[in-house]
N, C-alpha and C positions, 0 to 999 in steps of 0.2 A: 799258462798259469804257474805262479810259484808254488812250490812244495813247502808245506809247513815244517816238516821234518823229514829228512832223508839221510839215514845212517846207514852207510853199506855194510854188507855181510863182512867184508874185510875188516871194517873198524870195530864190528861187534866181536869178531873172532880175536882181534888184537887186544880189546879190552879184556876179554876172558882169559887169554894167554898171559897177559900181564898179571892179572889177578891171581892165576894159578901159580906164577913165578913168585908173586909177592907173599903168597901163603907158604911157599917153599923156599924162602929167601936165600938159605945157605946151601940149597941143593942145586946142582947143575941139571937142568931139565933138557932132554933131547926133543928135537921136533917130532919124533916118532911118538915118544911118550905123551907129549902134550896133545898131539892130534887124536890119539886114542882116548885120552881123557876128555877132550873137548869134544869128541865125536865129529872132527872136522877132517877136511881133506888134507892129507899130508902134503900135497903139491901146493895147495892154496896157502897152507900155514907156513910153508918154507918161503914163498914170496912175501907173505906178511913180516916174517922175522927178519927178511933181508931190508925191507923198508925201515923196520924198527931199529936194525942195527946201524943202517946209514944215517938215521936221525939221532943216533947216540943214546937210544933208550935202552937197548940190550947190548950185551957184549958176547960174541961168540967165543966159545971154548972149544979148541980143536982136539982131536984124538979120538980114540975108540970109546971114551967115556965122556965125549964132549957134548956140547949143548949151548945153552945160553944162561946168562946171569943178568940181573937188572944192574944198571949203572946208577951212579949218584943221580945223574939227570932224571932218571925214572922216579926216583924217590921224591924229587921236587916237582914232578909234572902233574898236571890237572888232567881230568878226564877229556876236556875239551882240547887239550894239546894232543893227546892220542888220537882223537877222531880227526883233527885237523891234519895230522901226519898222513892219514889214510885217505881222507876225503877231500882235502883242502879247506880253506877258510869257511868257518861256519857264519852264516848271516841270517839274521832274524827278520822275518817279514811281518809287517803290520797290516798288510792286505793281502788277500789271496790271489789277487790278479797282479800282473807285472806293473801295471799303472792303474791309478784309480779311474774307473771309468763311470762309476755310478754317480748320480746326482744327490745322494744322500749325505746329509750333513753328520748323521751318526750311523756308522756301519753296524749291522747286527752281529757280525763277527769280530768286531774290533776287541771286545772284553775277553772273548775267547782267545784270540791271538795274543793280547797282551799277557793273559795269565800263562799261556803255553810258553811264550817267550821267557818270562820271568822264572818259571820252573826249570826250563831247559838250560838257562844261564845259572842257576843255582847249582843244579846237578853238574854241569860242566866245569864249575869252579872247585868241585870236590877233588882233593889231591888223591892220587893213585895210592899212596900209602893208607890214607884214611878209607878209601873205597875198599881196599884188601881186608881192613879190620872188620867191617861190616860182614854180617852172615848172608 
């Protein structure tokens, strides 16, 4: 069966880390500091920050007071871009099964799936900068 929505823990932590960074835009944040504030595993966050660095979303700052800063690319990114960096391409399902197997002309879940897909798409298109401005 298809999963309607499946956002990994890594993607959720990435979104929260980027939100934290955006709210502290001019401050270099270390992985240790972010892990404490997010109540996340330091090791897991380190791997997430490596992926975000590779994708050009954050820039590492070396040294004893090192950490990460958001890049220009991050400021232009949408929430779905961050989720896709962590989880791969998002696909919206219109049926709960991999293939339509029922003989119904009108699915009882189609409206739910359609509404959910529209809401997810709307949320995914929110820019990271706009997301950080909301409380």
